[in-house]
N, C-alpha and C positions, 0 to 999 in steps of 0.2 A: 799926559795921563800915565801914571804910574800906578802898579799894584802892589799889594804887601806882600811879603816874603810867606806872611802864613797860608794866604788864598793860593799862593804859587804851590807852596808844598801838598797842600791838601787837594790840590788839582792834579798834581803827578800821583800821588797815594792814590787817587781813586781812578786814575788812567791804567790801563793795561798796555803797554807799550807796544807789544805785537799786534795788538788789535788797532792800535793807530797806523802803525807802518803795514802791517797787512792788507789795510784797504787802500794802499797805494800801490804796492810791489808785491809779486810772488814769495812768500816764506814758506819755507820746509823746517820741521824741526829736527834739531841736531842736538841728542841729550837733553839739557836743562836748557839750551838756546834754541834760536831760530838763526836760519841762514838762507840770504838770496844773493842776487846780482845787485852790486852797488847801482842806486840809481845816478849816483853824482860821478862814475865813470863809466867809460866802455869797459867791458870784461865778460867773458864767456863762461869762468869758473867762479862760483859763488866763492866772494871772500867778506861778505857783509854781513855781520852778525847783531842779533839781538837778545838783550837780555834782561827778563823781567824784572828779575829779583832785582837786580842792581839798577834798573831803571836807564840804561843806556845803552844805545847802540855804537859800534864800533866798525870800519872798514878797515881791512888788513891791506886793503892796496891801496887807496888814497889816504886814507887816514882820516875820513871824514869821523865824527864823533859828537856826541850828545844825548840830550833826553827828547821827550817826546815834541816839547817846543822848539827845538835847536832844527829839529826833523822836519816839522812842519814849516818852520820859516823857510829853509832852504828849500823842499820840496815843491812847496807851494807857491814860494815868493811872496811871501807875507812877512809883514812887519810883525815886531814882537806881540804889541798888543793885540793885531788883528790876528795872531796864533792863538793868543790866549783865549780870545773871545770865540774863536772858531771850536776851539776844544772844551769850553767850559761848557758852550750851547749843545754839545752832544750829549753831556751826561747831566744837564738839567741845573745847572750852576749860575748864579749870576754873579758876573764880575764888578764888586765894588769898587769905588773909588778910591785909592791911595789918599790919605792924611797926615799931617806931621804926626798925629794920635799914633796912626799907624805904625810909623819909624819909630816911636817911644816904644811902642808893644811889643816890635821886633826884637828890640834891645833888651828889653824886660824879659822874654821868654828866654832868651840865651841865659839869662842868670837864671831864672825857675829851672832850665834844665840842669844847671850846674848843683842846684839845692839841690835836686831831688838825688843826683848820684851821689852827692855827699851824706843824705840823709839815709840811702840806701847803704852805704858802707857803715855807716855806724850803725845799722839795725845788724848788719851781719856780723860786727866785734860785737856786737852785745849777745848774740848767740853763741859765740865761741867764746865769751868770757868765762872763765871758770867760777864766777860767783852764780852764772847761769846755767851750770852742769845738767840740772834737773831739768831743763827746758829741753835742752839737746839730746837729753837722753829721751825725752818724749816724742819729738820728733822723728829720731832714729827709731825708735821702739812701731812708728808708724809703718817701717820699712823703708824707710827711705835712707839709702847709704851716702857717703860722704861726696862721691861724685854728682849725683843728683841735687843734694843740697848745694853745692856748689855752683851747678849748670842754672839753677832757678835763683840763685843768690838769696836764699832762705835767711829770715834773720828773727829779732826779736825785740818788741816793743816793752821796754821794763815799767813797773807800775808808776815810778816817779814822773808825776806830767810835766816837771820841767827840764829835765836831762837833755832830751833831743834839743828844746829851745836853748838851752846855754850853750851846749856844742855848736851848734850852727849860729849863735850870736858870736864866739869865739872864732869863728871860721870868717867872722864878715858880713852875714846874713842878716837883713832887719827881720822885725816880727811882721810887718807887711808882707814881705816877700815869701816868708813861710805861711802866711794865713791864706796868700793868694795861690800858693803851691797846693793849700790842702793838708799839710802836716802837722799844723794847731790850728785851733779854735780860738776866736776872741770870746774873753769873757763878757758875761752880762751883768757881771757884780762890779765893775769898775778895776779886779784884780789884773794881773798880767795873763798874756795867753798861756793856754794849757795844750800838751800834746793831744793830737786827735786820736792815736792807736796806743792804747796802755793796755798792759799784760795779754800781747797776742802775739802768736807766731805772725810774721809779717811776710807778704809775697809780693814783691816789686812788681810792677806790669810796666812793660817795655812798648814803645811804638814800634812802625815797622822798621825803622833804622837802629833798631835795639837799645834807643836812648830810656832811661827809666822817665815815666810821665806820671805815675801813681802807685799807689799802695793798697793790698787789700789784707786784712788781717782776722784770723782766727782764734777765737777765745780758748784760752787754757781749759784744761778740765777742773773741775770746780776744787780738787783737793790741792791743785798748785795754785790757786787764786788767794790772795787776803781774803780775809773775813768781811761779809759783807753786813754794812749797816742798815740794810733796808731789806724788802721783799724782791726788791729788783735784781731780774735777772737779763745779763745781758745776751744781746744777740749774738749767735754763733759766728757770723761773720759780718763784716762792714768793710765798706770801701770807700777810697775816698771820693767826694765829688767832684762834678764837672767843674774844670780848672780853664785856665788858657791853653794850656799844653793838653788838655784830656778830654775827650768825650765818652761816657760809657758805651755809648750806641755806635761809636765808629772804631771800637778798640774790641780786641779778641786776647784775652790771655793765653800767654805761651805762641802766639802767632809767631813771633820771630823764630823758635826752635821748628814750628810746624811747616813753615816756609821752606827752612833747610833741609827736611825733611820729605818734602811731599813728591820726591821724585820716586820714591822707591816703600814709601809708607802710604795707606788711607788715610787722609784727612776725617778727622773724626771730632764732633762736636760733644761736649759732657758740660754737665752742670756747674761744677765749681775747680777751685786751686787744687783740691788735694784727689779728686778724680782725675785732673789732667797729670798731675805728677805721678799716680799711681798706674795711670798708664805708660808714661814715659818709664817708668822703673820697670815693667813688664814687656817694655819690647814696642809698644805702639807709639812711635815718635811724632805722630800727626796729632796728635791730641790739642784740644784748643777751650776754652769755654768762654761764654758771655759774662760779664761783669754785672751780676745782680739783676739782670732785665733778660726780659723774651727777646730773641735772636731778633735783630732789628735787619730791613732791607739791605743797609749799609753794609752790617756783617757778612752778610750772605755774598754779595760781591767781593769782598775781602776773600772768603773762602774759596770762591770760583778761581778770583785771580792768583790766589798762591799754589793752584794744583798745575803742574807744567805739562798736563797730557789734556789730548785733546777732548777726551770724555771728563768732565769736571762733576764727578758726583759725591762731595762729601756725605758721610755718615752720620745724620742726627741721633744720637743715644740719648734716652729718654729713661727716669725712671718708671718701672710699672706700675705707679699707683694714679689715682685719679688726676693729681697735678701734673703728673708727666704726661697723660693723657692729653689734657688741655692743651699743655706746652706744643705739644706736637702738632696739634689742631692749628692752634695759633701760627706756628709754622708754617705750616701748610697753605693757610691763606695769605701770608707775606710773599710765599715763592712765588705761587702762580702768576702773579700779575710781571715776575720778572724773568720767567724760565724763557729758554732758546735752545735752540739746537745743541745737543751735546752738552747741556748745563742744566743740572737737575740736582737732586739729592736722594740719597737712601734714607729710611728710618727705621732703627731697631729701639725694641723695649726691654730692657731687664726685667727680671723676675720681680714680683711685687714686693716691697720692702727693701730692695738691693740699691745701691748707687755704683757704680763702675771700682771706687775703693773697695769697698766692702766685699763686691761680688769677686775681683780680683783675689783678696786675701783669701776668700774662703774656697775658692775655685779652682783658681789659676789661672795663666795667660792663657792657655788652651782652650778652656770653656769660655774666655772672653771671645778668644778669636772666632770661635764656633758659633757664637751669639751673632759678632758680627757680620758673618760669613751669611748670614739668614737675613741679613736687613733687608727691607721692602724697597721697591720702587716707588715714588712718590706716585706713581698711577694706581699702583694696587691699594696702598694705604688709604688713597682717595675714595676708591672704591669701599672698601673695608669698612671705612667710616659712614659712608652714607647707606649700608646693606646689613651690617650686624644687628643682629638682634630684631628686626622689624619683618614684616608681614608683607607680602605683595601679593595678594590673592584676589583683588578685583584691577578691572582696567583702569579704575583711577587711580589706583596705588601705583600701579606699573607704570601710567603717564607721570605721574608726579616723580618716580624716580627717574626716568627717561628725562624730565626736563630739568631738574637739578642736576644731573649729570652735564648734559648740554650746556648749561649757563656757565658751570664750572669749566669747562673746556672753553668757552668763550671769552674768559679772563685773560686766557695766555694770549700775548700780543704777537707772537712769531706765528704766522699764517700756516706753514707746515706743520709747526709742532702741533698746533691747533686742530688741524685737521687729523694728524695720527692721536691725538688724545680721545677725539670723538669717534674714531674708528674702533679705538680700542674699548671704549666705553659699551660701543655697540654689541660690540661682539660679546662681552660679558653679558650684557642684556639677554642676548638670544639665546646666550647659555643657560642662563636663569630661567628664563622662562620658557626654554624650549623643552623643557621635561615633564611637562603639563602642573597642573594645579597642584598637585601632592608634594613635588618637591621644591616647586617654589612658593609654598605656603610660607615658610618662615628662613631668613641668612642665617648663618651661622656665625657666630662670635670670634672665629677665627677664620681668614681668607687665605686660601693657595695661591700664593702668585707665581709669574712666571719665571721659568729657571729654576723651580724646587724654591722659590722664597716661601717663607710662613711668616705671616704677619699675625702677631699674637696681641689682640687688645685687652688690656689691662680690664681684669672684672669690676665692673661700675654698677652700684645699686643694688637692683634686685638681680641682675645676674650672676651676683657673687653665689649662691645656693647652687646656683643651675653647672655653674664651671670647677667650684672647690669641692664639693662634695664628691664627684667621679674621681678628683685626684686623690681625696683621701683613703678611698675605696681600692684604688688600685695600690698605693703606696701599702695599705695593709695585707693586698693579696702577694704582693711582692715578698714583703717579711715575713709571710707566713702561708710558703706554698703547702704547708701539709691541711690547710683547711679547703682547698680547692675542690674535693669532692662534695662538698657541703655547698658552694658558692658559685660551681661553674655555670648554671643559666644564669645568675644575676652577672657574672661578668661578660657575656654576651650582651648583655643590655646594657651596661655602661655606653654613655654618649660623650665621647672625649672630643672638647671643643678644640685640643691642641694637637696639630698633626704631628709631631713628636712623640705625644705622649700616647694617640692613637695607635702609631706604628710600636710603641713599647706594647702596650695592651696586647695588640696582633700577634706580638712575638710569644708574650707571656703564657696567652691561650694555646699557641702554636706550640712550643715546648712541652706544656702541662699534659695537652692531649697526644701527642704524638708519643711522650714518655709513657704514657699509660697504653697506647696501641702498641708499643715496642715489648712490654711486659703483657700482652693479652690480657689486661684487666678492665672491666669496664668503669666507667667515673661515675662512684655511687657514694652514698655515704657510707656503706659497709667496706669499700676496699679503697686506701688511701695510697696514690703511688707514693714510693719511697724515695721522691726526688726532694732531697733538703735544699736549703735555701743558696748556698755555697755552689752547689751542683748548677744550681738555675741561673745565678748570678754568671757563671762561667759561659753558660751556653748564651746568655744574653750578650755578653762581650763577644762572642764568637759571630754574631749578628752585627757588630759593630754598634751597639746600643748603651755602651758604659756611660757615655757623657749626659746622655738623656736620662737614664735611670739614676745615675749619683745626683743629678740633680734634684730627683723627687725624695729620694730616699735619705739623703744627707741635709734636707732642708728642716731644720729645727722648728720653724715657725710651723710647718703642718701639723707637726706632734703635740702643739698646743690645742688643736680642734680635735682631735683623734689619739688622746693617749694609747688607746687599746692597740695601735696600730705596730707601737715599738715592738722592738725583737725579742725584747725580753719577757712578755707578755704570754700567758698560759693560752692555748689553743681555745679551751672553754670561755674564758674572757674577750678574746678576739672575736670569736662569733657571736657573742653576745653584742658586741660593739657594732660589727657587721650588720647585723639584722636590724638594729635600730636607726644607722645611718642611713640604711638601703630604705627604710620606711619613711624616712625625712624625706628623701632623694624622690620618692615615688610621689609623695604628697606634692613637694614643689613642682615636678613636672606635672601633675595633674592639675595644679591649680593655672601654671601656664596655658595647658591645652583649655581650662574653662574660660581664662580670660579672652584668648585668641577665638573659643566659639561667639562669644559674646559680640566680639567686635564686627566676625562674621555676619551674625544676627542681624545686629545695627544697621549695616552696611547693605547685605542682600535681602533679609528677609524671606528665604526662601522657604518650603517646606521640610527642605533636605537640613539645613542648617537648624531649624528650630527642632527637629527629632532629635538632632547630634546633641543639643543643648539640653532638652531634657532627659537623654540617655546620662548626660556628664552628671546633671543634678541628681540623678537618682543615685548613682554610683557616688558623689559626695556623701550623701546622707546614708548609703550602708557603710563607707569608709567610718563616718562619724560615730555610728552606732558601734562598730566594732571595736572603736578605740575607748568608748565608754565602757 
């Protein structure tokens, strides 16, 4: 029986050598490698080294050397086929029978690797061709320097759909090879094959061994593209289809860069090519991205494998919108069945409307670092996802939450880890329900995690008004401290769902009221403490809240909803806008209370609930009459 070279390479790629060997002999970490006493000769001082990145072991005492298969064959006294079958069974792979077609395909794969490398070089040459200077200027205008462009081998695919084909034909590659490699497509009109990537910035995709196996392409801005003959709008990004060399779900963009940097940098998963490169440019060298798909089980295993430390917790960084939140939930669902001791993830969300590329360009690397430092452990995200914005006021609701969390923990295959997840959930349930009915009635949309971690769930659906309006009001208050005497009672009532903004709100109130106290004046509409915005920001800086404050007051998207909050608006207009927005927020919160009362009345039907409902309805009628 023989095994195809492609299967053997996939088997090696999916194994972690230190796990294979560490299950048989004792290994200790030594920098990026592991070491131990060689099992193949007697020794007291460890000279046996294991390197996961290079996928080989080596003994400096007796010279033993090889990969996972070589070790298992020698250590377990197995034949080659027996070693293959044993290792494959441990990771759920089925060993296929090798056929003459497999041998032929292996030779063909070598030719496809060579073709992809030739295509990558040609794309690079086009980017640096003087005729395409405008494209190179566009790439550099995105903040990418020559070093980054070269490191990621960025290129350009011109609009001529035959240029690459002609170049590869002249280099000896056939049309069939180009189609199989995914760089050209067969015509449905009986004409010659044509280039798959046209008028796009090209991002070569490498496998674990650094070989080019696929490409991604980003469309150029509209003013740089030839005029369109139709209303068709090209997709922003396109990726190579799966080929004999490339499988989307088993590859991570820039994995070869992150693997080399993982010893000193966090491994970080972002959404796209530009995000990865922006992270790299800003010093976050462990960034990778999936290739147009949700994070797969195979990619999660690759992430853990590339981290050389005992504690393997890559950070999954999602956009702060509904799509990003759904992606986080899908990722958590896929990760749970794979969890094991010291193997998990952390989850971070960007502000709504941002991706890493735009966030870093607008706010800088330090702000991005602070955002990543607040990434939430998986257990905190699961808790937040299952409790945020919900009511747990009846025994049935509480039991439902408890059962849901218990079932989540049961998905974890590792018995020890499953036990600790159950314990963590039970502790949180006890804390949530231990404060009495009033505190446990409604869980926040933002949950404080262990170790000072803040989980900020993006605003979804009806929660938008509840979360957005307090932000707009705080923004207004900071830009216009002169109106504080008129709004100080409102400021105390604002309910921030974000821990950072809550800290900023508390600091703002404390600064303004302490300032008034130092001047021995009262806070009222007749006496305005003469603390201007510059002095206020100075004191906010002294309290270490500059980054949080800047994130709020420099967010141009917020001013779209509250133009009166801008610094140059007169106090009279600011107060008018404040009162209108505050009234809207009060109605939103009142509506939420009314809905909660309806739910409780439906479920419990107590006299107390019925009285509360009648009182709320009376208040609603009074508010309606006042607005009329």
